[in-house]
C-alpha positions in Angstrom: 3.1 116.9 39.2 5.5 114.6 41.1 2.6 112.5 42.5 1.1 112.1 39.0 4.5 110.8 37.7 4.7 108.2 40.6 1.2 106.8 39.9 2.2 106.2 36.2 5.2 104.1 37.3 3.1 102.0 39.7 0.6 101.2 37.0 3.4 100.0 34.6 4.8 97.5 37.2 1.4 95.9 37.6 0.9 95.5 33.9 4.3 93.8 33.7 3.4 91.3 36.3 0.1 90.4 34.6 1.9 90.0 31.3 4.5 87.7 32.8 1.9 85.5 34.5 0.0 85.3 31.2 3.1 84.3 29.3 4.0 81.6 31.7 0.5 80.2 31.6 0.6 80.1 27.8 3.9 78.3 27.9 2.5 75.7 30.4 -0.6 75.2 28.2 1.6 74.7 25.1 3.8 72.2 26.9 0.8 70.3 28.2 -0.7 70.3 24.7 2.4 68.8 23.3 2.6 66.2 26.0 -1.1 65.4 25.4 -0.6 64.9 21.7 2.5 62.8 22.3 0.8 60.4 24.7 -2.4 60.3 22.6 -0.4 59.0 19.8 1.2 56.5 22.2 -2.3 55.0 22.7 -3.2 57.7 25.4 -1.7 55.3 28.0 -1.1 58.0 30.6 -4.7 59.4 30.6 -6.0 56.6 32.8 -3.7 57.9 35.6 -5.2 61.4 35.4 -8.5 62.0 37.3 -9.7 64.3 34.6 -9.4 61.7 32.0 -10.2 58.7 34.2 -13.9 58.7 33.6 -13.6 59.0 29.9 -11.0 56.2 29.8 -13.2 54.0 31.9 -16.1 54.7 29.6 -14.0 53.8 26.5 -12.8 50.5 28.2 -16.4 49.6 29.0 -17.5 50.4 25.5 -14.7 48.3 24.0 -15.6 45.3 26.3 -19.2 45.6 25.3 -18.2 45.7 21.6 -16.1 42.5 22.0 -19.1 40.7 23.7 -21.3 41.6 20.8 -18.8 40.4 18.2 -17.5 43.7 16.9 -14.0 45.1 17.1 -10.7 43.6 15.9 -9.7 39.9 15.6 -8.3 38.5 18.8 -5.2 36.7 17.2 -2.9 37.0 14.2 -4.5 33.9 12.5 -7.9 35.5 11.9 -9.7 33.8 14.7 -13.1 35.5 14.9 -14.6 36.5 18.2 -18.0 36.1 16.7 -19.7 32.7 16.1 -18.3 32.2 12.6 -15.4 30.0 11.5 -12.6 29.7 14.1 -13.9 31.3 17.3 -12.1 31.9 20.6 -14.4 31.5 23.6 -14.1 33.5 26.9 -12.4 30.6 28.6 -9.6 30.6 25.9 -10.8 27.5 24.2 -11.2 27.3 20.4 -14.1 26.0 18.4 -15.0 26.0 14.7 -18.5 27.3 13.9 -19.7 25.8 10.6 -21.7 28.1 8.4 -24.8 26.7 6.7 -23.2 26.8 3.2 -20.3 24.8 4.6 -22.3 21.9 6.0 -22.3 19.7 2.9 -18.5 19.6 3.0 -18.3 18.0 6.5 -19.0 14.5 7.7 -22.4 14.6 9.5 -20.8 12.5 12.3 -18.4 15.3 12.9 -21.0 18.1 13.4 -22.4 19.0 16.8 -25.2 21.4 17.8 -23.9 24.4 19.8 -25.9 27.2 21.5 -29.1 27.4 19.5 -28.8 27.0 15.8 -25.0 27.0 15.6 -23.1 23.9 14.3 -19.5 23.2 15.4 -16.9 20.8 14.1 -16.0 17.8 16.4 -13.7 14.7 16.3 -12.1 16.0 13.1 -9.0 17.7 11.7 -9.3 21.2 10.2 -6.9 23.1 7.9 -6.7 26.9 7.8 -4.0 27.9 5.3 -1.0 25.8 6.4 -2.2 25.6 10.0 -3.7 22.3 11.2 -6.0 21.9 14.2 -7.8 19.0 15.7 -11.2 19.4 17.4 -12.1 16.8 20.0 -15.4 15.0 20.7 -16.7 18.1 22.6 -15.9 20.4 19.7 -13.0 22.2 21.3 -9.5 22.2 19.8 -7.1 19.9 21.7 -3.6 20.5 22.9 -2.5 16.8 22.5 -3.6 13.8 20.4 -2.6 10.2 19.7 -3.5 8.6 16.4 -2.0 5.1 16.3 1.7 5.4 16.8 1.7 9.1 15.8 1.7 11.6 18.7 0.6 15.2 18.0 1.1 18.3 20.2 -0.4 21.7 19.6 0.8 25.2 20.7 -1.1 27.7 22.9 -3.1 28.8 19.9 -4.1 25.1 19.3 -2.0 25.0 16.0 -0.2 21.7 15.3 3.3 22.2 16.7 5.1 18.8 16.7 4.6 15.1 15.5 6.6 12.1 16.8 6.5 8.4 16.2 5.9 6.3 19.3 8.1 3.2 19.0 6.3 1.6 22.0 2.9 1.7 20.5 1.5 -1.9 20.5 -1.6 -1.5 18.3 -5.3 -1.5 18.9 -6.3 -5.1 19.7 -10.0 -4.3 18.9 -9.4 -3.1 15.4 -6.3 -5.0 14.3 -6.3 -8.6 13.1 -3.4 -10.8 14.2 -3.1 -12.0 10.6 -2.6 -8.5 9.3 -0.5 -6.5 11.7 -0.3 -2.8 11.3 -3.3 -2.8 8.9 -4.4 0.4 7.2 -7.0 0.4 4.6 -9.5 2.4 2.5 -12.2 1.4 0.1 -9.9 0.0 -2.6 -6.6 -0.9 -0.9 -5.3 -2.7 2.2 -1.7 -2.5 3.5 0.0 -4.3 6.4 3.4 -5.6 7.4 5.0 -9.0 7.0 6.3 -9.9 10.4 8.2 -12.8 8.9 10.3 -10.6 6.7 12.3 -8.0 8.7 15.3 -5.8 8.3 16.4 -4.8 11.8 13.4 -3.3 13.5 11.6 -2.7 10.2 9.1 -4.8 8.4 8.3 -5.5 4.7 5.1 -4.0 3.4 2.4 -6.1 1.9 -0.8 -5.0 0.2 -4.1 -6.2 -1.2 -6.5 -4.6 -3.6 -10.1 -5.2 -2.6 -10.8 -6.5 -6.1 -8.0 -9.1 -5.8 -8.0 -12.3 -3.6 -4.2 -12.3 -3.3 -1.8 -10.2 -1.3 1.5 -8.9 -2.7 4.7 -7.6 -1.5 5.1 -3.9 -2.1 8.1 -3.5 -4.5 8.1 -7.2 -5.3 9.7 -10.1 -3.6 13.1 -9.0 -4.8 12.7 -5.3 -3.9 10.7 -5.3 -0.7 9.8 -1.9 0.9 10.4 -1.6 4.6 8.6 0.5 7.2 8.2 0.9 10.9 5.2 -1.2 12.1 2.6 1.5 12.6 4.0 4.2 10.3 1.8 3.6 7.2 -1.1 5.4 5.7 -3.2 5.1 2.5 -4.5 8.1 0.5 -5.7 8.4 -3.1 -4.4 5.0 -4.1 -0.9 5.5 -2.7 0.7 3.7 0.3 2.7 6.0 2.5 5.4 4.5 4.7 8.1 5.7 7.0 11.2 3.9 8.4 12.0 5.4 11.8 15.3 3.9 12.7 18.8 4.9 13.9 20.4 1.8 12.5 23.5 2.0 10.3 22.7 -1.2 8.5 23.4 -0.8 4.8 19.8 -1.7 3.9 18.2 0.5 6.5 20.4 3.6 6.6 19.5 4.8 3.0 15.7 4.8 3.8 15.7 5.8 7.5 13.8 9.0 8.1 12.4 9.2 4.5 8.7 9.3 4.0 8.0 7.4 0.8 4.8 6.7 -1.1 4.2 4.1 -3.8 1.2 3.1 -5.9 0.7 -0.6 -6.4 1.5 -1.5 -10.0 4.0 1.3 -10.5 7.7 0.4 -10.9 9.1 3.3 -8.9 8.5 5.0 -5.5 8.4 8.7 -4.6 9.9 10.7 -1.8 7.6 13.1 0.1 10.1 14.4 2.7 13.3 13.5 4.5 14.5 13.5 8.2 10.9 12.9 9.1 10.0 12.3 12.8 6.3 11.9 12.2 3.6 12.9 9.6 -0.1 13.4 8.9 -1.8 13.0 5.5 -4.7 15.3 4.6 -6.8 14.6 1.5 -8.0 17.7 -0.3 -11.0 16.0 -1.9 -9.9 16.7 -5.5 -7.5 13.7 -5.9 -4.6 15.4 -4.2 -3.1 15.4 -0.7 -1.1 17.6 1.6 1.5 16.1 3.8 2.3 17.7 7.2 5.5 16.4 8.6 7.9 17.2 11.4 11.6 17.2 10.6 12.8 18.3 14.0 12.8 22.0 13.1 9.0 22.4 13.1 5.9 21.5 11.1 6.1 21.7 7.3 3.5 21.2 4.6 4.1 19.8 1.1 2.0 18.6 -1.8 4.8 17.9 -4.2 6.7 14.6 -4.6 9.8 13.6 -6.5 10.6 10.2 -8.0 13.3 8.3 -6.1 15.9 7.5 -8.8 18.0 5.5 -6.4 15.9 2.4 -6.9 13.8 1.0 -9.7 11.0 -1.1 -8.4 9.8 -4.3 -10.1 6.4 -5.1 -8.4 5.0 -8.6 -8.4 1.6 -7.4 -9.7 3.1 -5.4 -12.6 2.9 -6.6 -16.2 6.0 -8.4 -17.6 6.9 -10.1 -20.9 9.8 -12.0 -22.3 11.7 -10.5 -25.2 13.6 -12.9 -27.4 14.6 -10.8 -30.5 18.2 -10.8 -29.5 18.4 -14.6 -29.3 18.3 -14.4 -25.6 15.3 -14.5 -23.3 15.2 -11.1 -21.5 12.5 -10.5 -18.8 11.0 -7.0 -19.4 8.8 -4.7 -17.4 5.9 -3.3 -19.3 7.2 -0.1 -20.9 10.4 -1.6 -22.2 12.5 -1.8 -19.0 14.6 -4.9 -18.6 14.5 -6.4 -15.1 18.0 -5.4 -14.1 18.0 -7.3 -10.9 19.9 -10.4 -9.9 17.5 -12.9 -8.5 17.1 -16.7 -8.1 13.3 -16.6 -7.7 11.8 -13.5 -9.3 8.0 -13.8 -9.6 6.3 -12.3 -12.7 2.7 -13.2 -13.0 2.3 -17.0 -13.2 6.1 -17.7 -13.6 9.1 -17.8 -11.3 12.5 -17.0 -13.0 16.1 -17.1 -12.2 17.6 -14.0 -13.8 21.0 -12.2 -13.9 21.6 -8.6 -13.4 20.9 -7.7 -17.0 17.4 -9.4 -17.0 18.5 -12.5 -18.9 16.5 -15.5 -17.9 18.7 -18.4 -16.7 15.9 -20.8 -15.9 12.2 -21.1 -15.3 10.8 -22.9 -12.3 8.8 -26.0 -13.2 5.2 -26.4 -11.8 3.4 -29.6 -11.4 -0.1 -28.3 -10.5 -2.5 -25.4 -11.0 -5.1 -24.3 -8.4 -8.1 -22.5 -9.8 -11.8 -22.3 -9.1 -11.7 -24.5 -6.0 -9.8 -27.4 -7.7 -6.1 -28.4 -8.0 -5.3 -29.8 -11.4 -2.4 -32.2 -12.0 -1.2 -34.5 -14.8 -0.7 -38.2 -14.1 2.1 -39.7 -16.3 3.0 -43.3 -16.7 3.1 -46.4 -18.9 0.5 -48.9 -20.0 1.4 -51.9 -22.2 4.9 -50.4 -22.7 3.6 -47.1 -24.1 3.7 -43.7 -22.3 0.3 -42.5 -21.2 -1.1 -39.5 -19.4 -4.4 -38.3 -18.1 -5.8 -35.2 -16.2 -6.7 -35.3 -12.5 -8.3 -32.8 -10.2 -8.7 -32.6 -6.5 -11.2 -30.6 -4.5 -10.8 -28.9 -1.2 -12.1 -32.0 0.6 -9.3 -34.1 -0.8 -11.4 -36.0 -3.3 -9.4 -36.9 -6.4 -11.1 -37.4 -9.8 -10.0 -38.4 -13.3 -11.5 -35.9 -15.7 -9.9 -36.9 -19.1 -9.5 -40.0 -21.1 -6.0 -41.4 -21.4 -3.8 -40.1 -24.2 -0.4 -41.0 -25.6 2.7 -39.2 -24.4 3.6 -37.4 -21.2 3.0 -33.9 -19.8 4.9 -31.7 -17.4 5.4 -28.0 -16.3 1.8 -26.9 -16.3 0.9 -23.1 -16.1 -2.5 -21.3 -16.1 -3.3 -18.7 -18.8 -5.7 -16.2 -17.4 -6.5 -14.8 -20.9 -8.0 -18.1 -22.1 -8.9 -19.7 -18.8 -6.9 -22.8 -19.8 -3.8 -24.6 -18.8 -0.7 -24.7 -21.0 1.9 -27.4 -20.5 4.9 -29.0 -22.0 4.2 -32.2 -24.0 6.2 -35.1 -25.4 4.3 -37.4 -27.7 4.7 -41.2 -28.0 7.8 -40.8 -30.2 9.5 -38.3 -27.8 8.9 -35.2 -30.0 8.4 -32.0 -28.0 5.4 -29.7 -28.1 2.7 -27.9 -26.1 -0.8 -28.8 -25.1 -3.8 -26.8 -24.1 -5.9 -28.3 -21.3 -9.4 -27.1 -20.2 -10.8 -27.4 -16.7 -13.2 -30.0 -18.1 -10.4 -32.3 -19.1 -10.2 -31.6 -22.9 -6.6 -31.8 -24.2 -5.5 -30.2 -27.5 -2.1 -29.9 -29.0 -0.9 -26.5 -30.2 -0.5 -26.5 -34.0 2.6 -24.2 -34.0 4.2 -26.4 -31.4 4.2 -29.7 -33.3 7.8 -29.4 -34.5 9.9 -28.1 -31.6 12.7 -30.7 -31.8 13.6 -33.0 -28.9 12.9 -30.6 -26.0 10.7 -27.7 -25.0 10.7 -25.3 -22.1 7.8 -22.9 -21.5 9.1 -19.4 -20.7 6.0 -17.2 -20.8 2.4 -16.8 -21.8 1.7 -13.3 -23.3 -0.7 -11.7 -25.7 -2.3 -15.0 -26.8 1.1 -16.6 -27.4 3.4 -19.0 -25.5 7.1 -18.2 -25.6 9.2 -21.4 -25.5 12.8 -22.5 -25.7 13.1 -25.4 -28.2 15.6 -28.1 -28.9 16.2 -26.6 -32.4 19.7 -25.1 -32.9 18.5 -22.8 -35.7 15.6 -21.2 -33.7 16.1 -21.7 -29.9 13.1 -19.5 -29.0 9.7 -19.5 -30.6 6.3 -17.9 -30.1 3.4 -20.3 -30.4 -0.2 -19.3 -31.0 -2.5 -20.6 -28.2 -5.7 -20.5 -30.2 -4.5 -22.8 -33.0 -5.0 -26.3 -31.8 -6.1 -29.8 -32.7 -7.6 -32.4 -30.3 -5.7 -35.1 -28.6 -8.4 -36.4 -26.2 -11.7 -35.3 -24.7 -12.8 -34.7 -21.1 -14.9 -37.3 -19.4 -17.4 -37.4 -16.6 -15.4 -37.2 -13.4 -14.4 -40.6 -12.0 -13.5 -40.7 -8.3 -10.3 -42.6 -7.4 -11.1 -44.8 -4.5 -8.8 -45.3 -1.6 -8.5 -49.1 -2.2 -7.1 -48.8 -5.7 -4.2 -51.3 -6.3 -0.9 -50.3 -4.9 2.1 -49.9 -7.2 5.7 -48.9 -6.8 7.2 -45.5 -7.8 9.6 -45.4 -10.7 12.0 -42.9 -12.2 11.2 -41.3 -15.5 13.6 -39.2 -17.6 12.0 -36.9 -20.2 13.8 -35.8 -23.3 15.8 -32.7 -22.6 14.8 -32.7 -19.0 16.4 -33.6 -15.7 15.4 -36.9 -14.0 12.1 -36.5 -12.3 10.9 -38.6 -9.4 7.2 -39.4 -9.7 4.8 -41.6 -7.9 3.4 -44.8 -9.5 -0.2 -46.0 -9.6 -2.3 -48.4 -11.6 -5.0 -46.8 -13.7 -8.3 -48.3 -12.5 -9.9 -47.8 -15.9 -7.3 -49.9 -17.8 -6.7 -53.1 -15.7 -5.0 -56.1 -17.2 -1.9 -58.2 -17.2 1.2 -56.1 -17.8 -0.8 -52.9 -17.6 1.2 -50.5 -15.3 1.1 -46.8 -15.1 3.4 -44.2 -13.3 1.7 -41.2 -12.1 2.3 -37.9 -10.2 -0.5 -38.0 -7.7 -2.0 -34.7 -6.5 -0.9 -33.5 -3.2 -3.4 -33.3 -0.3 -4.6 -29.9 0.9 -2.2 -30.1 3.8 0.7 -30.1 1.3 -0.4 -26.9 -0.4 2.1 -24.1 0.4 -0.5 -21.4 0.9 -2.3 -19.6 3.7 -6.1 -19.4 3.5 -7.4 -16.2 5.1 -10.7 -15.5 6.9 -13.7 -14.5 4.8 -13.0 -10.8 4.7 -9.3 -10.9 4.9 -6.8 -11.2 2.0 -5.0 -14.4 1.2 -1.3 -14.7 1.5 0.8 -16.1 -1.3 3.3 -18.8 -0.5 6.8 -18.5 -1.8 8.5 -21.6 -0.4 8.7 -25.1 -1.7 6.6 -27.8 -0.1 8.8 -30.3 1.8 8.9 -34.0 0.8 6.7 -36.1 3.0 5.0 -39.5 3.1 1.3 -39.7 3.0 -0.6 -43.0 3.8 -3.9 -43.8 2.2 -3.7 -41.9 -1.0 -4.9 -43.2 -4.4 -4.1 -46.9 -4.7 -4.4 -47.4 -0.9 -0.6 -47.6 -0.4 2.2 -45.4 0.7 2.7 -42.5 -1.7 6.0 -40.6 -1.7 5.6 -37.0 -2.9 8.6 -35.2 -4.3 9.4 -31.6 -3.3 7.6 -29.2 -5.7 7.6 -25.5 -6.0 4.6 -23.8 -4.5 1.9 -23.2 -7.0 1.0 -19.6 -7.6 -2.7 -19.0 -7.6 -4.6 -16.6 -9.8 -7.1 -13.8 -9.0 -10.4 -15.1 -7.5 -9.0 -18.4 -6.3 -9.9 -19.8 -2.9 
């Protein structure tokens, strides 16, 4: 019985050992399972180090690599760059291309499309926008890391996204594309813009522009409100000129505009601000009449498509529409829309007139003009005396310098001649044989008619404006100092004649001084009329100036002409009409109209 009891105790000890080992094993398995689950959630990073899992991990890695090569799997960057040949595509060497889909082709310039690996098309030599990211693809179709466009220097980050823009002050221009007559030229199909190197403020230049439908160039903002820019910091988009002044100057003219990116449309009386503290910029047209502006303000690249009007300055452009308002008893120069030209100026150009105005827009005086240049001819009036009576006639001079008489003589004298683009005729101040003041209408064929409404203007007349088929004049009448005169209501004074060339051997005469009623003393040249010779028959005349005396710059065939704004100096010319020495008085430069040579 004792042996049987001993065997039962031995069997119980063995069972306990087995139970203990089993429990430990279960605990180990549970711990391993927990560790496995933990690291699996952590992207099973530890499995690669275990031989048991190594093969499976390697198979998964190979499978993932194969998936990427065939175009599946996740995107390779945060900016939706595809690993397949569609849209923005990252190549194995890290370079970036843009694969154009067939339905996108019509939206791209054919010159910016390259064939790539079979039937694929990629973008080349072009900018590309993706959201607010901007890329540039070079001539080989790959995104660049650095680019120069004129004076603007662009750098791109490791993902080839535009990262910074700066203006290169040392940029000297492209001699192959740039004309010496139009430095800094930028242009599109309807508009040219360039800088005026003769008008500077520190290291900045005044902006000039030309519409392709116009033969003249104009100063952006007008001669009294010039807009300044760095030389190669302009662009044109959707009819606007964009310009940037990059300067550290503390000059009172430069400091308020330094670092500001402005835009202005020719013909508008205000400018807009796109951004401030600008180091460089890039304009992208959206194709629907709008633009997006990418600019660098030192803190990074920003994008905007909104602009605000700059209320610090009201612009009065040369090519805007102006009129003279006289209802208050004073002559006020007004911008179309009812804005007085609140700008002090001694020589404000408005259409075909040059005014001296005060800060309230009141006209102090109007510059007198002695000639009109239109249609290849320069027209002048020859005044003088014959048989003791004042006489006048119309002359014209062609580009070769040939001077012709185109009207018969008529009584009286004529001065201050302006061209009316509405009627294609010249309007001038007129004094008849008795000294009464009025206005005449002169055609390019030499017909001279007096304006009916201007037959009783008193002892003096001064032409202030031509607007809406009327001439605004200041008269010698105390009860009505200003009057509007209809241009269409006229009666004839004399007719035009077949042109008669003035020969170089016409008799020489001496100049004399003539004083017109209500006018300052005017020095004019004298000359005998070859069509009315006879004893005691003498005539004083203002001879047309030679082409060399014209204050204008004639541009090449495809280039815009430049307006002159300075007076022609007095000079002595030998061999003019009459064959003698002709003394020409200083005259204001004549402003030419659209389409003139």
